[in-house]
N, C-alpha and C positions, 0 to 999 in steps of 0.2 A: 627819597625817602625824608620825613621830619622825626625829630627827634622830640620826646616829651618824657616828663617825671609822673609817675603814676606815685600815689603815696597811700596807703593803705592802713585801716585801723582795725584791728578786729580785737574787741576786749580790751584795749588801752595797748596792746602791741601793735608799734607802728615800723611801716617798710614802704621804703622808698625805691622806685627804681626807674631807670633812664631807659626807654624803650625806643623804638622804630618805627612806624607805621607812616602809611602812606596819604594818611587823611585824619582829620580828625575825627570825623565818624568812627573811621575803624577802630582808633585807640578808645573812642567812649563805646563805645558797643562792646570791646574788649574786657572794659574795666567792668562793665555791667554783668557781665557773662562771670565774670571772675568772681566778682561779689558775690554774686548767685551758686558757684561754687564752691565758694570758702563758707559763706553759712549752710550749707548740706554740708560740708564735712565735719562742724565744729558742732552741730545741734544732733542730737537733743543731749548735752550735756548742762543741764541746770536750769532755771527759769529766767532766767534775762542775759541777754547778751546784746551788744554792739558791735555794728560792722558799719564801715563807711569807705567809701573811696575816694579820690579827688585826681584830677588830671590836670597839667598845666604845661603851656604849648612852653617853644625854645624860648620866650620871651619871660615866662614865668610867670604869665596870663594865668590865670585861672580860666578852663574851658569846660569842664564838668563835676560836678560834685553829687555822689549819691549817699546814703545812708538810711541801713535796717534797722529798728531797736525791737529786738525780737524781746517779747515778755508772756510768761504763760504762769498759770494759776491751774491748782488743784483742788479738788471740792470744799477742802476746810477753807483755802483762802477765800474762794469764791464766797462761802457763806459767811465767815468774819467780815468782809467786804459790805455784804447786804445788812447785816447784823448793825454793822457802824454807820452806812448810809440812815439805816432805820430811826438809826437812834439821834442821827444830825438833823433830821427830818421833823422827828417827834420836839428836837429842843428849839428849831423856828419857829413850828408852830404854835408850842408853849410862849414863846415871846412875842408872836405876834397875837397872840391871845389875851396875853396880860402885860400889856405894855405899863413901863416904867410911869409913876407920877410924877409930873413935872412942878418945881416948886418955883 
């Protein structure tokens, strides 16, 4: 068995654990599944959450890294984003249609 250090970050909360697995593949598979499980446990509690996992071998070499950045928007936020995008596009079109005179 080999010893690995698994570091997880769930919305800023850091957890480090030394674990034993037979192989690098086994520990990285476990880290990936654990990350998916914690996402399932934490959502849907808000519109944004960040999750990550890192695995280091017994020498401190990083052998695996994964992250998930969950972002959700409701109808009003979507509408606000579309209005802002339309306003930005109109400003660019106006600037292109009326370039400043250079003197």
